[in-house]
N, C-alpha and C positions, 0 to 999 in steps of 0.2 A: 505446379500443378500440369504443367505440359506433358507430363505421363499419363495425366488420368483422361479416359475415354468420357468422362461425365462431361456433358455441356454447361460449364458452370456459366452463370451471369454473375456481375457484381451487384450489390444492391442499387436499384435505381428503378426510375419510373418507368424506364423502357421495358424491364424485367416484368413489372406488375403488368403494365400493358398487354405484354405478349401473353401472360395467363390470361388475362381477361379475353383476349382475342379467341387463343385455344380451348379457353373453358376448361383449365388444368388448375389442380390445386399448387401452391409454391412450397418447396422445400427449402427452406433457410437452414445453412448449415453453418455452426459458429466455433471457432476453434483458434488457436493461439501457437505461435512457432516451437515453444519449448515444452508442448504439452504432450508426452510419451501416448496418451490414449487418443489424442487426436491424430498423431503418426499411424498407431495402429489401425483406427478407422479406416484411413486412406488406404494403407497396405491391403487390408481384407477386403475391402468394398470397393472405394472410389478407384481403384487399381485394374479393378477384375470387370473384364468386357462383359460378362452377362449381367453384374450386378448394375452397371452403368445402363445398359440397354433399358433395363426396367426402370431406373430413374429418369432416363431421358424421354423414355414414351409416354410416362404417366405423369409427370412433373416438370415444372420449372424450377430449375436448380440453383440456388443463389448461394454463393461461397461468401463468409464474412470473417474478418479478423476481428476481434474482440478488442483490440488496442487501437484500430482504425475507427470502431464504430461502436463505441461503448454504451451509446443509446439504444442501440438495437439489442446488444447484448443485455440491458438491464430490463427492457420489455419481455424478452423471451425467457430470460432467468426467471422473471417474477410468475409468469404465465405459466412455465413448467411447475412451479411450488403450485399455482393455483388448480394447475389439474392433478396436483398429488403424485407430481413427478420426482425424482431426484434432480437436483440442480447444480449442474457442474457441465464440464468440457469434456469431450465435444459435446455440444449442444445441437439439439434437432427441433426445428419448428415446424410444423405442418400448418400451413395457413391458407385463407381464402386468398383470391388474386387481389385482393386489396390490402394484403400482409394482417390480417387479424387472424390470431392464431386458434386452433382448434384443437390439437394436441401436440405435447411436446414430449422429448426424450433425450437420452444421452447415449452413451455408447449402446451400439449393437453389434455382435459377432456376425460373420458371413453365416455360419452353420450353428446348429445347437450346439451347446456345452453345458459342462456339468453345472453350471451356475442358473441353470433355468432361465436365462435372457432370451427374448424371442430373436430367431435370426433376421439380420436386417432384410433380405428379400422378401421373406414373409411380412414384416412390418409393412414395408413398401404396397405389397399387393392388397393386403387387408385395406389399406388406408384409400387406394386408389379404385378399391371396389366399392367402398362405402361411399365415395365421393360420386361415383358413378348411381349407386341404386338409392343413396339417401342424403344427397346434398343440402336438403333443408335443415336438417339434423345438425349438419356441421355449419351450415350459416348460423345458426340460433347459437351454436357453442361460441363461434368466432364474434358474435355480436356481443354476447354475454361478457366474454373475455375482456374485449377492449372496454364495455362499460366500467368493469371492476377494476382492471387496470387505471382507468382513469380515475375512479373513486379513490384508490389507495393514495393517490396523490395527495390528499388532504384529509385521510381518516382520522389522524391522531392530532391534529392542530389543536391547540390550546387558544387560551385568551391571554393578555397580558397580566391580567387579574390572577391569573393562576401561579404564577411563578413565586416560588418561595424560596429562600437561600437553604431551609432545609434540606431541598432536593439534592443538594450536592453531598449531605453528609448520607443521606437515605443511598443514594445510587454508590458511594463508595462502601456502604455498609453490607448491599447486596454483591458487589464485586468481589469483596473479601469472604464472604460465605460462599460463593462459588469455587473458591480456590481449593485446588487439590494439594492438601498439604503434605501428602506422602511425597506425591510425584512432581509437584509443580505445574502451572499452567492454570487458566481460568475456565477451560472447558474439558469434558470428558475425550476418550477417545473419539475422533482423530484429536492429534494436540495441535494446534495452531498458536504461532507466536504472537502476544497480544498486545503489541507496542502502544496503542492509543488506549486501552485501558491503564496501561502501566504508566503512561504519560500522566493521564488524569489523576492515578492515586500519588503520584510525585509532587503534583501540582495542588492538589487537596490537603497533603500531609505538611505543605508549607503555610497553611493558612492560621491563622492568630487563633481561631477557632478550635481548629481540630489540633493545634498544639496543647490545648487544654485538656484534651481527652486523651490521657497518655496512654489507657488501655487499647484505645483505638488505634492510635498512631503506631504503637508496637505493632499490633495486628497487621496493619500495614506493611509496615517494614518486614516482618516476616515472611510476608505472600511475595513482596518485590525480590526479596534477596533469594527466596528458595525459586521463583521462577526464573530471573537472572542467572542462576547456577543450573538448572535444568537444560536452559536453553544452549549456555555455554559450554556445558560438560558432555551433554549427550548426543544422540545423533543427530540432531537438528543442525548442528555445527559441523562443519566440514574440516577436519582437524589437519588432515593432511594437505588440502590444497587452498583453503580460507573460504571465508562467506558461509552464510547460511541457506539452507534448503526451504523449500517451501512449506511444508509442514512435516509432522510425524505421523504414521497411520496409528500406532499403538499409545498406549497411556504412559509407557516408561521412556519414550523419546527417544526409542530404538531404531525404529524402521522409519527413515524419512520417504518423502514424495520428492523426487531429485531434481526437479527443475529448480534453477537461482535465479529471482526476479532482482532487478536493480532496485525497484522499490521497497521490498521487504528487508533487502541489506541497508538500503539509507535508513530507514525507519528503525532498525535494531541497533544502528551504529548511535542514532539521536538517544535510544532510550538506554543503551549500556552507557552514554556519556552521563545521563542524569545519574545512573546509577555510580560510576564512580565518583562525581562531585559529592555524593552523599555518604556512601559507605566505603570508599577508598579502597575498593579490593583489587589487587593487582589483577585477578583474572579479568575483569571489565576491561582494562587497558588492554591486554592482549586481543580480546575479542573485536574492541574498537580499531586497532592496527592492523590486526591479521585481515580484518574485512576490507578496509580500506585498500590496504595493499592488493587483495584478490580484485577489486573491483578496478584498480588502476593497471593490473596486471593484464585483465581478461575482456575488459567491456570499454574503455577507452581513455581519455583523458580530457582536463579542462578546457584546451584548446579547441577540441574538436566532438566534446559531447561523449555521452555514454550509451552503449547500447543497453535494450531493455531485458535481455534474459539470455539464460545458456540453458541448452535443451537437457529435459530430464534422460534423454536415451542416447545410447552409443551402441553403433551397429546393432540397433534394432532391438536392445535391450534396456529395459529401463534401469537406470542406476550402473549402467555395465560398466560406466568408466571409474567409478567410485568404489563398487564390490571386488571382493578379492578371494579367490578361491583358496583351499589349502596348497595344493600344488603352486600356484602363484606365490603365496607367502614363503613355502619352503624354498623355492628358487631364490626369491628376492632377498632373504634373510638367513637361510640355513634353518635345518631342520629343528635345533634347539630352541633358537629364539621364536621362530613360528609357534612350536608348542607351548612357549610359556606366554605368548600373548593371546593366542586363542582361547587359553585357558580362562581369561579374563574377559575376552568379548565374546559377548552372547551371538549365536548365527543368527541370522535375520530370519524372522519366522513368516515372511511373505515369500520366500524364495523356497522351491522345492530341493534345491541343491544346499549343500553346506558352504555358504558364504557369508563373509564377515566384512564390517563395515569398522576400518580403524578409528577408535576413540581413545579417550584418555583413559589412565590407569593411576593408580595410587602409586604415589612418590615412594610409599614404604618397600615397594617392591621392585619400581622401576623410578630413579632419579631421574630429575628432569633433563640431565646431559644424556643420559641412556635413552629416554623416549626420544629425544631429539634425533639422536644416531639411526634408532629405527625408523622414524618417519623418514628421514633423508633418505635411507636406502629404498624405502618404498617410493617416494619420489622419482629417484632415479631408476629405477625400474620402469616407471612408466614414461620416462621423459620423451622417448621416440613415438609414444603412441598419440595418435592423433585426439586432441581432446572432443568434447561434445559440440554442436554447431552454436554458434551463436546469433541472435537475432539482433541485426545490426540497426533497427528501427531507433532512431534517437525519438523519443516521447518528451514531450514538455511537462507532464506532471511528475514524472519519474527523474529527471534530471533536476525539477526543482526540490524535491526531496531530497536528492544527494546535496544540492548547495545548501540546504539546511543542515545536513549531517555533518558537511565540512564544518560548518560553524560550530556546531555544538560539540564535535570533536575537540577542534582547535581551543575552545575554552577549557573543555574538561583536561585536557592534556598541557594547557599552557604552552600549546603550539600556534603561534600566529602565522606561519607559514599555510596551516589550512585553512584559516580564515581568509587567507589571500586568494587560496584556491576557490572557495566559495565565493568569492569576489569575482574572479576569472571565469568561472562558470557562468554566474549569473551575467556577464558581459558578454561571453559567448552565447548566450540564449537570446539575448539583446538584439545581437546581430544577425541570427539565424531563423527566429520563431515568428519574425515579423512581416506581414504583408505589405506592400507599398502603400494601401489604405489605412493602415494602422492598425488592421485586425491581425489575429495572431493564427498559426496551424498548430495542429496538435502533434505532428509526426513530420519528423526530417527524415527523408528516405536517403539509403545509399549513395544515389545518384544525384543527390543533392536538391532534387525537388521537395517542396513543402506542401502538406495537405491543404487543402482548401477551407477548412474548417477546424475549429477548437471547441471544445467542452467546458463546462463551467468548472470542473475540477482542474484544467490546464490554467484557467485565468487565476483562481482562489489560490492555488498552492505555488504559483508562481509570486503572487503577491505577497502571501506569507513569507516566502523564503526573503523577498527583497526587505519587508518590514523588519524581520529579525536582523538582518544584516545591518539595515541602519541604525539599529540601537546600539552598535557597538563601534563601526568605522571611524568616528570621531575620537575615539578613545586611542586609536593606533595612529592617528596623526596622517592617514593616508589620503582621506578627501572629506567632503561635506556630506551629512547624511542627506541633503535636500534632492538629489538627483534619485536616489533610491526610493525618497518618498514620494516623488512625483511621477515615477514610472509606476509604484504601486498604485496611485490614486489613478492614473489613466487606465489601468488593466480594471480596477474596480467600475470607472464610470462606464466601461465597455460592457460589463457584467449588468449593471443597472438598466444600460440601455436595450439590452439583446438577449437576457436571460431571466428578466424580474417577472414572475407573476402579478400582474397588475391588480387582480381581484382580492386575493389570499397572500400569507406570507409563503416565503419560499421561492426558488430559484429553479428554472429546469435545467436540466444536464444539457439538452440542445439548445442552440440559440433558435428566435424565432424566424429569423430568415436563412435557415439552413437549406442547401440544394438537396434533395433526394432524401427528405425527411422520413422517418421512419411512421409507422400506422399511428402513433400519437407521441406527446409530448411528455416525457416523465421526470418526477421529481425524486432525488435520490437524498433520504434524510439519513440512512445508515452507513456506518463505515462496513467496508468489505477488506480486502488485502491493502488498501490505502484510505486515507482519509477521506469523507466523502466531501465535494464542493461547498454544502451549506453549512457543515461544520465547519469547513476552513474559514469560511467568510465571516463566522462570530468572531474570530479573532482579530481577521483583516479589520472589520467594521470597527471594532473598539478600539485599536490600536490608531485608526485615521481618525476616530472621534476624538483623540488625544493631540494626534501629531501632523494631521491632514490640513492642506487648507480650506477644505469645506467640512469644518468638525461639525457643524451642525445637522448637516445631511448624513454622515457617516453616523453620529449617534443616533439618529432617527431610524437609520437601519438596522443599526444593532439593536435597539429596542424592540423593532419589528420582527426581526429574525429570532430574537431571545423569546419571544412571546409563543412562537411557534411549537417550543420544546417540553413544557412542563407534562404534558400527558405521554409524549415519547420518552421522557426519561424515566417515567414511573414505570412503564410499559415495559421498555428495552433497555435498560441502562447497559447493558453489556454490548450493545450494537451502536452507542453514540459516544463511545470513549472520546473522541477528538473535541466533540461539541462541549464534553463537560469539562473537559481541560481547559479549553477556551473560556467557557463561562466562570470556572474556577479562577483563571488569572484574572479575570476581569473583577472576580468579586474581591479579591486578595489584594488587587489593586498592582498597576505597573509602577516602579520606582522611577522616576524622572530626575535625573541628576545631572546638574550643571557644574562646570569648574575647569581650572586650568589643565592644559595636555597632561602636565605630570601628574594631577590627582587623578584624572580618567584613567590614565595609564596605570597608577597604581590598582584602582576600582577593578580593572579587567583582569590583573595578574593576579589577585585575591578571590576573583569568581570561582576559579576552580578549586578552591578550599571550602567553597559553601556550596548547599543545596541548591537547585536551578530555581530561580525567581526571572519572572522579566523584568529587564531593566532598558532603560533608554538614556544612553551617555551622550551629552552633547557640551561643545567647546563653549565657554563662559568666562568672563572676567571673575565675577562673584561666584561663590560656592552655593549653589541651593539643591535641593531636596525635597520633592514632594511625591507624596503616594494618594491619589483619589481627589487630587484639588486640594488637599492640605499640606501647608509648608513644614517641614520638621525642622526644628531648631536645632543646630549643634554649633558651637563655638569651631572657627575654621583652624584654630591653632591647636587642636586637637585630631590629627589626623587620622587615627586609627580609630576614633569615635565618629567621624566622617563616613570613613569606609564602613562601619560595622553598621551604622543608620541606613546606609544605602542598599546593603544586602543583607540586613537583617529581615 
């Protein structure tokens, strides 16, 4: 922001106090590093001295990185929807001097354009004049908005008596009915990857009750396989460089939104790992291995953590690094090959020029070896071109998701070195995200400093990764699972102490002792790009209720958390996939398996041949298998039967 003449303030009590002293409205601008439209907003408006003079004269301007302050992002995103505005980034919230929003919007051009969006200078002047002439109206808007935002924290909470196991079946049915059978995906355009929904369907399909509903499980398989195919074969996947883009703008998965997020890619590695274990498709293996290779080549390593994203734009053009013009293709491949492949690649409809995104094509026309030759030529052509900018911020939640992804991939691929990477990454997190007082920070900056606070998602997703790894480490003979369980339990103790709503179920996104808090504390019940903290806590509480030192405490927490969800699930099953997955796992039961080292090692080797189910493997002299507190008897001399019982 150093080249911007806007007088930006960070979010702080000092900035709000300045607004009160000057009696000016507050303009909160929220964005993130890899967002093309955020960069475009900066170039067109914030770097313009005339526009900046309007902003400085009439507003106290606050700049927020949504990765640093997801609590503020949640407040103002929800406010934007409340004002019937589109919700996305860049996000602009116009607020009273106490931070209460009275109107919100997203991207605004500097000048009038063919899309009919009001120019930014015009928007600024209208709001500034309204504040001067009719401030009482805006004050009423702000008061009402804040009251509504507080109300929605608990709007759809339920009672423990409302929970019925049939809710899982109903939610699964609703998700499969929403599936696009022709093109794949669980939404109309734009097409987002849906890893949390798919995670739930994978888990639901392994329940004994669902296995009896053969028609329904067949339907789930159709949906899962079609969507995995669409994501791995179409434009969501960067077939040339590796990794997955954020989402696709069109129903056909041809035209992606080009930023790449660590969190998205980690979640997709996990869901493709489940797909590989269940369906044995070689394309899923390629997706897993290619995505992990891309992450390690571009974002970091397990010894120093991983950056959060790669920018969507290149030289000011969205997708400029990934799109190819006809002249470029002809120069890189020769005219004949260029014509052959472009006859099979649709030009992107979002671009006014004829540009193409490399995608897979039928092996009937291009054998795999020929395809790789073409892709190698394209990579070599761009080898000296500077790649898009990387956001080097190490975020706690995204690295936790990657640690879980390494574990899932290691089991699915039968590659114990990936499980070792999961452990190393979690060890690196333990050494770098803790403050001296035992609290944790959300972001590790490139200069080595740690943000002063963390959020619910950081604690919950980190604990979830630790608990997942704890379930298999003793099978590998590496270490005891107890330190991982203790670390997870300590994180959850911090959650209960600092984030819990003492009056009704649910946990706030921000802690009660956070410095420079937002205008109110929000609860997040719904998954967005990543699982929300409240949904992740369901899995954590359930596992610690089985394995933790304070089992009774965690069982109570799980039951109270579960009680909040019946109405939410009935109304929005598509928005709580991670919670549904956790509840389905608890309903199916975690298999607690004890036995000698050799037996546990055989189980983990066999796990990749079986669909995903949660297991906890611990070393013991005697063989034991229990699910939901019930011991399963099986003669120890029938090893294959024992393994089948453990994983079945």
